[in-house]
Structure formats: structure tokens, C-alpha cells
C-alpha positions, 0 to 999 in steps of 0.5 A: 594318344589313343591306341586302336587294337589291331586284329594281330593284337587280338590274336596275340592276346588270345594266344597269351590268354590261352597260355596264362588263363589265370591272367586277364590280358588287354592293350591299354589306351596308350598301347601298353600290353597289360595283364592282371590277376587277383589273390596273390599270397604273401609268399608270392608277393615276397617272391616278386610276383605282381598282380599287375604287369605293364610292358611296352611290347607283346614279347616283353609281356610274354617274357614276364608272364613266363617268369611269373609262371615259372617262379609260381610253379617252382614255389608250388614244388617247394623251392624258394624261387623268385621272379628275378631268378626265374627271369635269369633262368629263362634268359640264359638257362642258369639254375634259378632254384632247387626245382630248375631242370625239373619239368617246367610249364613256361 
């Protein structure tokens, strides 16, 4: 099955791209929502960050991008935040690390 991108998909991708400029975003031929980035550090990989994301929906990709970004921001502030903890924090606002509650980008 080959996927054909709609105008709304292009708008959605543009909005996500503006919010997460460090990622390259696109819709795959099969319709999956994709994102990739380069140059992850070992610490980022250990924290569960991924160089490539593939999700079934725009909402799922946006959620995963937000979790990746939040963990990255918290780690830059000196915490040991993981992507899993950041996902939980974004879903139900429980603290994910020592930086939770401070000013957050996502």
C-alpha cells in the first residue's frame, strides 16, 4: 500500500517541524509518521532517546517528540531524566526527575 500525503498532513508536519527543528519529519510510504535526528550522545541513548521515531498517528508522534525533548531538557539541567519518566510526566504530571516542575519546553 502506498500512502499519499494530504494537505492537512503537510500542515501538521510543518507545525511539528517548527516545534522540533532538530528533527527531520515526514510521512512514510506506508503512512507512518516518522522523525529522525543525528548525533545523539551516549548519555542520551542511555536515557532512552532514539535517533528515529515511527508512530501510527500524528498525535502519537507529537507525544513521543515531546517526551524526547523533555528528557533532553531535563538532562541538560543536570538531572537523570529518562524518556520513559518524561512520558509518564507528560501523561499524568507525576514528577519524572529532579528538574520536573521547573520551566519546561514541551
